[in-house]
C-alpha positions as CSV (number, residue, x, y, z in Angstrom):
1,M,158.5,183.1,30.0
2,G,158.8,184.8,33.4
3,M,161.5,183.8,35.9
4,P,161.0,181.1,38.3
5,I,159.6,183.2,41.8
6,S,162.5,181.4,43.8
7,H,165.1,183.4,40.9
8,I,163.2,186.4,41.7
9,M,163.4,185.9,45.3
10,T,166.7,184.7,45.4
11,S,167.6,187.9,43.1
12,G,166.0,190.2,45.2
13,M,168.1,189.0,48.4
14,S,171.1,189.6,46.5
15,G,172.2,186.2,45.7
16,I,175.6,185.3,46.6
17,R,176.5,188.8,47.7
18,A,174.0,188.4,50.7
19,A,172.3,185.1,51.7
20,G,169.7,184.3,49.0
21,D,171.8,181.2,47.4
22,L,171.5,180.1,50.6
23,V,167.6,180.4,51.0
24,A,167.1,179.4,47.7
25,R,168.8,175.9,48.3
26,M,167.2,175.2,51.2
27,E,163.6,175.9,48.7
28,F,164.8,173.2,46.6
29,A,166.5,171.2,49.0
30,K,163.6,170.8,51.5
31,S,160.7,172.0,49.9
32,M,160.9,175.1,52.1
33,R,158.4,178.3,51.2
34,I,161.2,181.5,51.4
35,G,159.9,182.2,55.0
36,E,160.5,178.9,56.7
37,A,164.0,179.1,54.3
38,K,164.8,182.4,56.0
39,D,164.6,181.1,59.3
40,Y,166.5,178.2,58.8
41,V,169.5,180.1,57.5
42,A,169.2,182.7,59.9
43,K,169.4,179.6,62.8
44,K,172.4,178.1,61.3
45,L,174.3,181.3,60.6
46,D,173.2,182.3,63.8
47,V,172.0,185.8,62.2
48,S,168.8,188.0,62.4
49,T,166.4,186.9,59.4
50,D,167.1,190.9,58.1
51,D,170.9,190.1,58.3
52,L,170.6,187.6,55.4
53,S,169.9,190.5,53.2
54,D,172.6,192.8,54.4
55,E,175.3,192.9,52.1
56,Y,178.1,194.0,54.9
57,V,177.1,191.3,57.7
58,M,176.9,188.2,55.0
59,R,180.2,189.5,53.3
60,E,182.3,188.9,56.6
61,L,180.2,185.8,57.1
62,R,180.5,184.4,54.0
63,E,184.0,184.7,54.4
64,E,184.9,184.0,58.2
65,L,182.6,180.5,57.5
66,G,184.3,179.3,53.7
67,I,181.2,179.2,52.0
68,G,182.0,181.7,48.8
69,V,181.8,185.3,48.2
70,I,181.0,187.4,44.6
71,T,184.9,188.3,44.6
72,S,188.0,185.7,45.5
73,V,189.7,186.1,48.5
74,A,193.5,185.0,48.7
75,G,193.1,181.4,50.0
76,A,189.8,181.5,51.1
77,P,187.4,178.5,49.9
78,K,185.7,178.8,46.4
79,G,183.6,176.6,43.5
80,I,183.3,173.2,45.2
81,A,185.1,173.9,48.3
82,A,182.1,176.5,49.0
83,K,179.8,174.4,48.2
84,M,180.9,171.6,50.6
85,N,181.1,173.2,53.0
86,I,177.6,175.4,52.2
87,E,176.1,171.5,52.7
88,K,177.7,171.0,55.8
89,L,176.5,174.4,57.4
90,L,173.1,173.6,56.0
91,D,173.1,170.1,56.4
92,I,172.2,169.2,53.0
93,K,173.5,167.4,49.8
94,I,174.2,168.9,46.5
95,N,174.5,167.3,43.6
96,S,177.6,168.7,42.2
97,C,179.3,167.6,45.3
98,E,177.8,164.5,45.1
99,K,179.8,163.9,41.9
100,F,182.6,165.2,42.8
101,R,182.8,163.1,45.8
102,G,181.8,160.2,43.0
103,Q,184.2,161.4,40.7
104,L,186.9,160.6,43.2
105,K,186.9,157.1,43.7
């Protein structure tokens, strides 16, 4: 059985090394096609769609926005904190964040 197309496309955009994970989230969360998802994420990040697959541009931006990077940075948000920042940035809900908030009550 082959990989789902969204996984293939996300991997091709370097996943969390660049913006592939963000684009994939929009594909799943809002049923967007890949081009529409790339445009949406690029607009939210204030970069070009070409920048979305540039690991150097995205590394700096991901650190600045606190939305997670592939290697840990002391004091930078990671895990659920980074996911909550992604929710806010992309105006979406992420199931694991919802579940975490539910456990805090």
